[in-house]
C-alpha positions in Angstrom: 0.0 0.0 0.0 2.8 2.4 0.9 4.6 1.6 -2.4 1.5 2.3 -4.4 1.0 5.6 -2.7 4.6 6.7 -3.3 4.3 5.8 -7.0 1.2 7.9 -7.3 2.9 10.8 -5.6 6.0 10.5 -7.9 3.7 10.3 -11.0 1.7 13.4 -9.9 5.0 15.3 -9.2 6.3 14.5 -12.6 3.1 15.7 -14.3 3.2 19.0 -12.3 6.9 19.6 -13.2 6.2 18.8 -16.9 3.3 21.3 -16.9 5.4 23.9 -15.2 8.3 23.5 -17.6 6.0 23.8 -20.6 4.4 27.0 -19.3 7.7 28.7 -18.5 9.6 27.6 -21.7 8.4 30.6 -23.8 9.3 33.1 -21.1 12.8 31.7 -20.8 13.3 31.8 -24.6 12.1 35.3 -24.6 14.6 36.3 -21.9 17.5 34.7 -23.8 16.4 36.4 -27.0 16.2 39.8 -25.3 20.0 39.8 -24.6 21.5 43.3 -25.1 23.7 42.1 -27.9 20.9 40.3 -29.7 18.3 41.9 -31.9 14.8 42.4 -30.4 12.2 39.9 -31.7 8.8 41.4 -31.6 7.4 38.1 -33.0 8.1 36.2 -29.8 6.4 38.8 -27.6 3.5 39.1 -30.0 2.9 35.4 -30.0 3.0 35.0 -26.2 0.8 38.0 -25.6 -1.9 37.2 -28.1 -2.9 33.8 -26.8 -4.6 34.9 -23.6 -6.4 37.7 -25.4 -7.8 35.3 -28.1 -9.0 32.8 -25.4 -10.7 35.6 -23.5 -12.4 36.9 -26.6 -13.6 33.5 -27.5 -14.9 32.9 -24.0 -16.7 36.3 -24.0 -18.5 35.4 -27.2 -19.5 31.8 -26.1 -22.6 31.3 -23.8 -21.9 30.6 -20.2 -23.3 27.1 -20.2 -21.1 25.9 -23.1 -17.6 26.1 -21.5 -15.8 25.8 -18.2 -14.7 29.1 -16.8 -11.0 29.7 -17.3 -10.2 30.5 -13.7 -12.0 27.3 -12.5 -9.6 25.1 -14.5 -6.7 23.6 -12.7 -3.3 23.6 -14.4 -3.4 19.8 -14.3 -5.8 17.1 -13.1 -4.7 15.2 -9.9 -7.2 12.5 -10.7 -5.6 9.2 -11.8 -8.0 7.3 -14.1 -8.0 3.6 -13.4 -10.6 2.7 -16.0 -10.5 5.1 -19.0 -13.8 3.8 -20.3 -15.7 5.2 -17.4 -14.5 8.7 -18.3 -16.4 8.6 -21.5 -19.9 10.1 -21.3 -21.5 12.2 -24.0 -24.1 14.9 -23.1 -26.3 17.1 -25.2 -24.8 20.4 -26.4 -27.5 21.1 -29.0 -29.8 24.0 -28.1 -32.4 22.8 -30.6 -32.7 19.4 -29.0 -33.2 21.0 -25.6 -35.9 23.2 -27.0 -37.7 20.2 -28.5 -37.6 18.4 -25.2 -38.9 21.5 -23.3 -41.8 21.8 -25.9 -42.7 18.1 -25.2 -42.4 18.5 -21.4 -43.9 22.0 -20.9 -46.3 22.1 -23.9 -46.5 24.5 -26.8 -43.9 27.3 -26.8 -42.3 25.7 -23.8 -38.9 26.8 -25.0 -39.9 30.5 -24.6 -40.8 30.2 -21.0 -37.2 30.2 -19.8 -34.1 32.2 -20.9 -31.2 30.4 -22.5 -29.0 30.3 -19.4 -31.8 29.2 -17.1 -32.7 26.4 -19.4 -29.3 24.8 -19.3 -28.9 25.5 -15.6 -32.2 23.6 -14.9 -31.0 20.5 -16.8 -27.5 20.4 -15.4 -26.6 18.1 -12.5 -23.7 18.9 -10.2 -21.9 15.7 -11.4 -21.4 17.3 -14.8 -18.1 19.1 -15.2 -17.7 18.9 -11.4 -20.4 21.6 -11.0 -18.2 24.3 -12.6 -20.9 25.4 -15.0 -23.5 25.7 -12.3 -26.1 23.1 -11.2 -29.8 22.8 -10.4 -29.9 21.8 -6.7 -31.4 25.0 -5.5 -33.9 25.1 -8.4 -34.9 21.5 -7.6 -35.4 22.3 -3.9 -37.8 25.1 -4.8 -39.6 23.0 -7.4 -40.1 20.1 -5.1 -41.7 22.3 -2.5 -44.1 23.7 -5.1 -45.0 20.1 -6.2 -45.6 19.0 -2.7 -47.8 22.1 -2.1 -49.9 21.5 -5.2 -50.2 17.7 -4.5 -51.4 18.4 -0.9 -53.9 21.0 -2.1 -55.2 18.5 -4.7 -55.6 15.8 -2.0 -57.4 17.9 0.5 -59.8 19.4 -2.1 -60.8 16.1 -3.5 -64.1 14.4 -2.2 -63.8 12.7 1.2 -62.9 9.1 1.0 -64.1 8.1 4.4 -67.7 7.2 3.9 -68.2 5.6 7.3 -67.1 7.8 10.2 -66.5 6.0 13.4 -68.9 7.1 16.1 -67.2 9.2 18.9 -67.5 7.2 22.2 -67.3 10.5 24.1 -69.9 12.4 22.1 -72.0 13.0 25.2 -69.1 14.7 27.0 -67.7 17.0 24.2 -68.8 18.8 21.1 -66.4 18.2 18.2 -66.0 20.8 15.4 -67.8 19.3 12.4 -67.6 21.0 9.0 -68.0 19.3 5.6 -65.0 21.3 4.4 -62.8 19.7 7.0 -63.7 16.1 6.2 -61.4 16.1 3.2 -58.4 16.6 5.5 -58.8 12.9 6.4 -57.7 12.1 2.8 -54.1 12.8 3.9 -54.3 9.7 6.1 -54.6 7.5 2.9 -52.7 9.6 0.3 -49.5 11.6 0.7 -47.7 13.8 -1.9 -44.8 11.3 -1.6 -47.1 8.6 -3.0 -47.7 10.6 -6.2 -44.2 12.1 -6.7 -42.0 9.0 -6.5 -38.6 8.7 -8.1 -39.7 6.0 -10.4 -42.7 7.9 -11.7 -40.8 11.1 -12.3 -38.0 9.2 -14.1 -40.7 7.5 -16.3 -42.1 11.0 -17.1 -38.6 12.3 -18.0 -38.0 9.4 -20.3 -41.4 9.6 -22.0 -41.0 13.4 -22.7 -37.4 13.1 -23.9 -36.0 15.1 -21.0 -33.6 12.3 -20.0 -31.8 12.8 -23.3 -30.9 16.5 -22.6 -30.1 16.3 -18.9 -26.3 16.9 -18.4 -24.8 14.6 -15.8 -21.9 12.2 -15.4 -22.8 8.8 -14.0 -20.2 7.1 -11.7 -20.7 3.9 -13.6 -21.7 4.6 -17.3 -22.5 0.9 -17.8 -25.0 1.1 -15.0 -27.0 4.4 -15.0 -29.6 3.2 -12.6 -27.0 2.2 -10.0 -25.4 5.6 -10.6 -28.5 7.4 -9.5 -30.5 7.9 -12.7 -33.8 8.2 -10.8 -32.5 10.9 -8.5 -31.0 12.9 -11.3 -34.1 12.8 -13.5 -36.5 13.7 -10.7 -34.2 16.5 -9.8 -34.3 17.9 -13.3 -38.1 17.8 -13.3 -38.3 19.6 -10.0 -35.6 22.1 -11.2 -37.7 23.0 -14.3 -40.7 23.7 -12.0 -38.5 25.9 -9.8 -37.1 27.8 -12.8 -40.6 28.5 -14.2 -41.7 29.8 -10.7 -38.8 32.2 -10.6 -39.1 33.4 -14.2 -42.9 33.4 -14.7 -44.4 33.3 -11.2 -46.2 30.8 -9.0 -49.4 30.7 -11.1 -47.5 29.5 -14.2 -45.6 26.9 -12.1 -48.9 25.7 -10.6 -50.4 25.2 -14.0 -47.3 23.2 -15.2 -47.4 21.0 -12.1 -51.1 20.2 -12.6 -51.4 19.8 -16.3 -47.9 18.6 -17.4 -46.7 16.6 -14.4 -49.5 15.3 -12.1 -51.9 14.5 -14.9 -49.3 12.5 -16.7 -48.0 10.7 -13.6 -51.5 9.5 -12.8 -51.7 7.9 -16.3 -48.4 6.2 -16.1 -49.8 3.1 -14.3 -52.6 2.8 -16.9 -50.0 3.0 -19.7 -48.0 0.3 -18.1 -50.9 -2.1 -17.9 -52.2 -1.3 -21.4 -48.7 -2.0 -22.7 -48.6 -5.3 -20.9 -52.0 -6.3 -22.1 -51.0 -5.4 -25.7 -47.9 -7.5 -25.3 -50.1 -10.3 -24.0 -52.4 -10.1 -27.0 -49.5 -10.0 -29.4 -47.9 -13.1 -27.8 -51.1 -15.1 -28.0 -52.6 -13.7 -31.2 -51.3 -16.5 -33.3 -52.8 -19.1 -30.9 -56.3 -17.7 -30.6 -57.5 -18.9 -34.0 -56.6 -22.5 -33.0 -58.1 -22.6 -29.5 -61.0 -25.0 -29.0 -63.5 -24.1 -26.4 -64.3 -27.7 -25.7 -60.8 -28.5 -24.6 -58.8 -27.2 -21.6 -56.4 -24.3 -22.3 -53.6 -26.0 -20.4 -53.4 -28.6 -23.2 -53.7 -26.1 -26.1 -51.3 -23.4 -25.1 -47.7 -23.6 -24.1 -47.1 -23.3 -20.3 -45.4 -19.9 -20.5 -48.6 -18.4 -22.0 -50.8 -20.2 -19.5 -48.9 -18.7 -16.6 -49.2 -15.1 -17.8 -52.5 -14.5 -16.0 -51.2 -15.7 -12.6 -48.2 -13.4 -12.9 -50.5 -10.6 -13.9 -52.6 -11.3 -10.8 -49.5 -11.1 -8.6 -48.6 -7.7 -10.1 -52.1 -6.4 -9.6 -52.0 -7.6 -6.0 -48.8 -5.5 -5.4 -50.3 -2.5 -7.1 -53.6 -2.6 -5.2 -52.0 -3.2 -1.8 -49.7 -0.3 -2.4 -52.3 2.1 -3.6 -54.7 1.2 -0.7 -51.9 1.4 1.9 -52.7 3.1 5.2 -50.6 4.7 7.8 -52.1 2.5 10.4 -50.3 -0.6 9.1 -46.8 0.9 9.5 -47.8 2.3 12.9 -48.9 -1.2 14.0 -45.5 -2.7 12.9 -43.6 0.2 14.6 -45.4 -0.6 17.9 -44.4 -4.3 17.6 -40.8 -3.3 16.7 -40.7 -1.0 19.7 -42.0 -4.0 21.8 -44.9 -2.0 23.1 -47.5 -4.6 21.9 -47.6 -8.2 23.1 -44.3 -8.0 25.0 -44.1 -11.8 25.5 -44.0 -12.2 21.7 -42.3 -9.1 20.5 -39.2 -9.6 22.7 -38.3 -12.8 20.7 -35.1 -12.0 18.8 -35.3 -11.4 15.1 -38.8 -12.9 14.6 -40.5 -11.1 17.5 -41.6 -8.0 15.6 -43.0 -9.8 12.5 -44.8 -12.4 14.7 -46.3 -9.7 16.8 -47.4 -7.8 13.7 -49.2 -10.9 12.3 -50.9 -11.8 15.6 -52.0 -8.2 16.2 -53.4 -7.9 12.7 -55.6 -10.9 13.1 -56.6 -9.8 16.5 -57.9 -6.6 15.0 -59.5 -8.5 12.2 -61.7 -10.4 14.7 -62.5 -7.3 16.9 -66.1 -6.9 15.7 -69.1 -8.9 14.6 -69.1 -7.6 11.0 -65.4 -8.5 10.8 -65.9 -12.0 12.2 -68.6 -12.5 9.5 -66.4 -11.4 6.7 -63.4 -13.3 8.0 -65.5 -16.4 8.4 -66.3 -16.5 4.6 -62.6 -16.2 3.9 -61.7 -19.0 6.4 -64.4 -21.3 5.0 -63.0 -20.8 1.5 -59.5 -21.6 2.8 -60.9 -24.8 4.4 -62.4 -25.9 1.1 -59.1 -25.0 -0.7 -57.1 -27.0 1.8 -59.4 -30.0 1.3 -59.0 -30.0 -2.5 -55.2 -29.7 -2.1 -55.1 -32.7 0.3 -57.3 -34.6 -2.2 -54.9 -33.9 -5.0 -52.0 -34.8 -2.9 -53.5 -38.3 -2.3 -54.0 -39.1 -6.0 -51.5 -41.5 -7.5 -50.9 -39.4 -10.6 -49.5 -36.5 -8.4 -47.0 -38.4 -6.4 -44.1 -37.4 -8.7 -44.6 -33.7 -8.0 -43.1 -32.7 -4.6 -45.0 -29.5 -4.3 -48.4 -31.3 -4.8 -47.6 -34.4 -2.7 -46.4 -32.4 0.4 -48.5 -29.2 0.5 -47.7 -28.3 4.1 -44.7 -26.1 3.3 -46.5 -24.3 0.5 -49.5 -23.5 2.7 -47.2 -22.4 5.6 -45.5 -19.9 3.2 -49.0 -18.8 2.0 -50.2 -18.2 5.5 -47.1 -16.6 7.1 -45.3 -14.8 4.2 -46.8 -14.5 0.7 -50.6 -14.7 0.8 -51.9 -14.8 -2.7 -48.4 -14.4 -4.2 -47.7 -18.0 -3.2 -50.8 -19.2 -5.1 -50.0 -17.1 -8.2 -46.3 -17.8 -8.4 -45.8 -21.2 -6.8 -48.8 -23.5 -6.1 -50.9 -22.9 -9.3 -47.9 -23.0 -11.6 -46.9 -26.3 -10.0 -50.3 -27.9 -10.7 -50.6 -26.5 -14.2 -47.1 -27.6 -15.2 -47.7 -31.1 -13.8 -51.0 -31.4 -15.7 -49.1 -30.4 -18.9 -46.3 -32.9 -18.2 -48.8 -35.7 -17.5 -50.5 -35.1 -20.8 -47.2 -35.1 -22.7 -46.1 -38.3 -21.1 -49.4 -40.0 -21.8 -49.3 -39.1 -25.4 -45.7 -40.5 -25.7 -46.7 -43.8 -23.9 -49.8 -44.2 -26.2 -47.6 -43.7 -29.3 -45.1 -46.3 -28.2 -47.9 -48.8 -27.3 -49.6 -48.4 -30.6 -46.3 -48.6 -32.4 -45.5 -51.9 -30.7 -49.0 -53.3 -31.4 -50.1 -53.4 -27.7 -53.7 -52.5 -27.0 -53.2 -52.0 -23.2 -56.0 -51.7 -20.7 -59.3 -50.0 -21.3 -58.7 -46.2 -21.3 -61.3 -45.2 -18.8 -60.2 -47.7 -16.3 -56.6 -46.6 -16.8 -57.4 -43.0 -16.2 -59.5 -43.8 -13.1 -56.6 -45.9 -11.8 -54.1 -43.0 -12.3 -56.4 -40.5 -10.5 -57.3 -42.8 -7.7 -56.3 -42.5 -4.0 -53.2 -44.6 -3.3 -54.8 -45.8 -0.1 -58.4 -45.7 1.2 -57.0 -44.4 4.5 -56.9 -40.9 2.9 -60.7 -40.9 2.7 -60.7 -40.6 6.5 -57.5 -38.8 7.0 -58.3 -35.8 4.8 -61.6 -34.7 6.5 -60.4 -35.4 10.0 -57.2 -33.4 9.4 -59.1 -30.4 8.0 -61.6 -30.5 10.8 -59.1 -30.8 13.7 -56.1 -29.0 12.2 -58.0 -26.0 10.5 -61.7 -25.7 11.4 -61.2 -26.0 15.2 -58.3 -23.5 15.4 -60.3 -21.1 13.1 -63.4 -21.3 15.4 -61.2 -20.7 18.5 -59.6 -17.7 16.9 -63.0 -16.1 15.9 -64.5 -16.8 19.4 -61.6 -16.2 21.8 -59.9 -13.3 19.8 -56.7 -13.6 21.9 -53.0 -13.8 20.9 -52.7 -17.5 21.8 -55.5 -18.7 19.6 -54.3 -16.5 16.7 -50.7 -17.9 17.1 -52.0 -21.4 17.0 -54.1 -20.7 13.9 -51.1 -19.3 12.0 -49.5 -22.7 12.0 -52.5 -24.7 10.9 -50.7 -26.2 7.9 -48.4 -28.0 10.3 -51.3 -29.1 12.5 -53.2 -30.4 9.4 -50.1 -32.3 8.2 -49.6 -33.9 11.7 -53.2 -34.9 12.1 -53.3 -36.3 8.6 -50.3 -38.5 9.2 -51.6 -39.7 12.5 -55.1 -40.6 11.2 -53.6 -42.2 8.1 -51.2 -44.3 10.1 -54.1 -45.6 12.3 -56.5 -46.1 9.4 -53.9 -48.2 7.4 -53.7 -50.6 10.3 -57.5 -50.8 11.0 -58.9 -51.1 7.5 -59.1 -54.5 5.9 -59.4 -53.3 2.4 -56.8 -50.5 1.9 -56.4 -50.6 -1.8 -56.7 -47.7 -4.3 -60.1 -46.0 -4.7 -61.3 -43.4 -7.3 -63.0 -40.9 -5.0 -65.6 -39.6 -7.5 -66.8 -43.1 -8.3 -67.8 -43.7 -4.6 -70.5 -41.3 -3.5 -70.3 -42.0 0.3 -66.6 -41.4 0.4 -67.0 -38.2 -1.7 -69.6 -36.9 0.7 -67.4 -37.7 3.7 -64.4 -35.9 2.3 -66.2 -32.7 1.3 -68.8 -32.5 4.1 -66.8 -30.5 6.6 -65.8 -27.5 4.4 -69.2 -27.6 2.7 -71.1 -27.2 5.9 -68.7 -24.6 7.2 -69.2 -22.6 4.1 -73.0 -22.7 4.3 -72.9 -21.6 7.9 -70.4 -18.7 7.3 -72.3 -17.5 4.2 -75.5 -17.4 6.2 -73.9 -15.5 9.0 -72.3 -13.1 6.6 -75.7 -12.2 5.0 -77.3 -11.9 8.4 -74.6 -9.4 9.6 -75.7 -6.9 6.9 -78.9 -6.3 8.8 -77.0 -4.9 11.8 -74.9 -1.8 12.2 -71.2 -2.0 11.3 -69.3 -2.0 14.6 -65.8 -2.1 13.1 -63.3 0.5 14.2 -60.8 2.1 11.9 -57.9 -0.3 12.5 -60.2 -3.3 12.0 -61.4 -1.9 8.7 -57.8 -1.3 7.6 -56.7 -4.9 8.3 -59.9 -6.3 6.7 -59.2 -4.3 3.6 -55.9 -6.1 3.2 -57.5 -9.5 3.9 -60.2 -8.8 1.3 -57.7 -7.9 -1.4 -55.8 -11.1 -0.6 -59.0 -13.2 -0.7 -60.2 -11.7 -4.0 -57.0 -12.5 -5.8 -56.7 -15.9 -4.3 -60.3 -16.7 -5.4 -59.6 -15.3 -8.8 -56.5 -17.5 -9.2 -58.4 -20.6 -8.2 -61.2 -19.7 -10.6 -58.6 -19.3 -13.4 -57.1 -22.6 -12.3 -60.4 -24.4 -12.7 -61.1 -22.7 -16.1 -57.7 -23.6 -17.5 -57.8 -27.3 -16.5 -61.4 -28.1 -17.0 -63.1 -25.5 -19.3 -65.6 -22.7 -19.1 -68.5 -24.6 -17.7 -67.1 -25.5 -14.3 -65.8 -21.9 -13.9 -69.2 -20.4 -14.6 -70.8 -22.9 -12.2 -68.3 -21.9 -9.5 -69.4 -18.3 -9.8 -73.1 -19.2 -9.6 -72.6 -21.5 -6.6 -70.5 -18.9 -4.8 -73.4 -16.4 -4.8 -75.9 -19.0 -3.6 -73.9 -21.3 -1.2 -70.7 -19.4 -0.5 -67.2 -19.6 -2.0 -66.2 -22.7 0.0 -69.2 -24.8 -0.8 -68.9 -23.6 -4.5 -65.3 -24.8 -4.6 -66.2 -28.3 -3.3 -69.0 -28.8 -5.9 -66.9 -27.3 -8.6 -64.0 -29.6 -7.8 -66.2 -32.7 -8.3 -67.3 -31.3 -11.7 -63.7 -30.4 -12.6 -62.5 -34.0 -11.9 -65.2 -35.5 -14.1 -64.4 -33.0 -16.9 -60.7 -33.9 -16.7 -61.4 -37.6 -16.7 -63.8 -37.3 -19.7 -61.4 -35.2 -21.7 -58.5 -37.5 -20.9 -60.4 -40.5 -22.2 -61.8 -38.8 -25.3 -58.6 -36.9 -26.0 -56.6 -40.1 -26.0 -59.1 -41.9 -28.2 -59.0 -39.1 -30.8 -55.4 -38.1 -30.4 -54.4 -39.4 -33.9 -57.0 -37.3 -35.6 -56.3 -34.0 -33.8 -53.8 -31.5 -35.1 -50.7 -30.8 -33.1 -51.0 -27.8 -30.8 -47.5 -26.5 -31.7 -45.8 -27.8 -28.6 -42.6 -29.5 -29.7 -42.4 -31.2 -26.3 -44.8 -34.0 -27.6 -42.3 -35.0 -30.3 -39.8 -37.7 -29.2 -37.1 -39.4 -31.2 -38.7 -42.7 -30.4 -42.2 -41.7 -31.4 -43.3 -43.7 -34.4 -43.9 -41.7 -37.6 -46.9 -43.9 -38.5 -49.6 -45.5 -36.3 
């Protein structure tokens, strides 16, 4: 390290000495020439004296933004460049290009709103030329305050968003000031100016209007502009233009620019993103739409990457809606848990204490009123039905090769503690759809090999029923008992007791269900005489036994939910906030399951699921729909394999195998 430092010092000294010698060489030559015995050379003095005057004249004619001031230039640069490629960065120096960008950003005649020097100052970051040509920090500070002021005024002048005002428990002891004009102030509890003017939105605005192409800055890493602070630089340029307009044309003009040219565009950015994504989706699947058959499931007609576009879109929509409907109460609740002021016995646990306290506290608030219990009961009954169908699919012989389907406990634990609907959209549903696609491909290959070898094989319907049968009859008893003891009972205790202990037990219901399932299955295997495979849908008593618990729970919760609407809503603000997040998660989980049913079994079961949900509740509808779905899958598998040779290929090259016979 010392050797490297000394080498740098020696190199720097040599450069300084070389520069000093080059600067003093003309003066030494002039002194030698001006010897008394030598003739006077006016040419030498004229040359040395004319250079500074020419440079000064050229600098006086050039605009201030186009050059570095002479007195701010060091004789030599002490900077030692390690990577010369990072020193190369081109910025705009064309005034016409800047005027075009301002016309796009500010509107018609936007170039005339600012003088020449102020234009370039507003789009110059302090990283450009080491800030020696001026930079826009002060203009950006003024512009940001103006934008915050206009956004705050827009929020508090919009219609009130709190339709249900919580009754004041001390109304008989005090007289609060009530004015319709003051109710809009509560809008600031849901929306803040920082939610509108984010770095990402302002950067997107600068890129769309071409402002990013004229901003003068020098990234630290030219190969990674985002990592070098692109968002901060572009948002600063937008704010600086607002500040410059306010100084040059007044606050009224700046307010108009903020409302018409910035806020209006930012609010449409999200819509543009989704419209572009949908356009991409249509373009990707356009060539497939003409060949889709309504009578066949989509999972067997489209490639898997196209089938999974909708679940990914659901996950993105969940993030957007949860973000836009955010409330300050949720961060405050977590801050209380992080400060260990709520549930001390739980929040004092190292590392996991604050998140665990937050989850338990949230569900305690979600069960704090009768209306909340009714709404949460519908969601829990749907989860019970969904847990039942997942356990049913895990018991089928055809799903034993998929680890995610065979052992659903870990997936459900991640769903309940971490991801919510994200786990369904990005993990569980893709696992089921991919496995269904792979099973279809393998079945086509096996049939082709059997026909090529001249083997007729077993009857197709019996073969399909054998593949989709339970491995053991013990699962017929293990599934309903596990759901009843491991999920239904903890859910009822949580809704009735409403304490931290019952909520904490309920959060780990996937492990309870798995443990009870293993215990009951272990006992049933040893008690049953006939423990062979059984196709559930062919045995009505077994089918009723498996789906009875979630079906009855859904009917009861649906009835209680309808009955709760005839009474006043007794939910407080924190309860409504938590329930809002639960509702969003429930809606997207149910939508994902509906899409799952539609893709695997067709349009008829999906429509029936919607109808049954209105009449019987989502949980009971899922149980009935799952029975219909299974029959549709079995019927399509049999008919599809019988007519496989006459159908056209769906374009999936995965069905082609080097051992597949060319002729049947």
